[in-house]
C-alpha positions, 0 to 999 in steps of 0.5 A, a space after each residue: 756755635 754758628 758753624 756747629 748749628 749750621 752743620 747740624 741743620 745741613 746734615 738733617 735736611 740733606 736729600 729732602 725733596 720739595 714735598 718733604 720741605 713743604 710738608 705740614 704736620 698739622 694746620 698750625 705747624 711750620 714747614 721745614 722750608 719755612 724753618 730754613 727761611 726763618 734761620 736765614 731771616 734771623 741771621 739777616 736781622 741779627 747781622 743788620 742789628 749787630 754789625 750795622 747798628 740798625 735798631 731792631 724792627 727799624 729795617 727798610 720796607 724792602 727788607 721787611 717785605 723780604 724777611 718779615 714773613 719767614 721771621 714771624 712764621 705761622 699762617 703767612 709763612 704757610 701760605 708764602 713759603 712753599 714750592 722751593 727745592 732744597 738748593 733754593 733754601 741752602 743758597 739763601 742760608 749760604 748768602 746770609 751766612 757769608 754776609 755775616 762772616 764777612 762782617 766778623 772778619 772786619 772785627 777784632 776779638 775785642 768787639 765780641 766783649 763789648 756790651 750793647 747798652 741798648 740791650 743791657 
């Protein structure tokens, strides 16, 4: 599903300009660029939690500084996430995906069936 979703996202943003990525439909919308960063933030945080065993929202200040705005979106993201070209966002998405794929490769399939008792 991760690969399918990524394929769909990439197909739908192909060729978008910086202006397209920064477009706001209305004052409460999020830009496409911010939504791309949100995907990377989500994958980063879930990877830290799933692979690193870091409890949700206990990330370091440095990690929060980088990822909390795109994770939470809204007004802070409207102000901070703009002015980047498509390659910037695609690189961020690629980096977050590669980290998680590397972690998946370290695990046996049985790992996928284990229950996280903190979340059950």
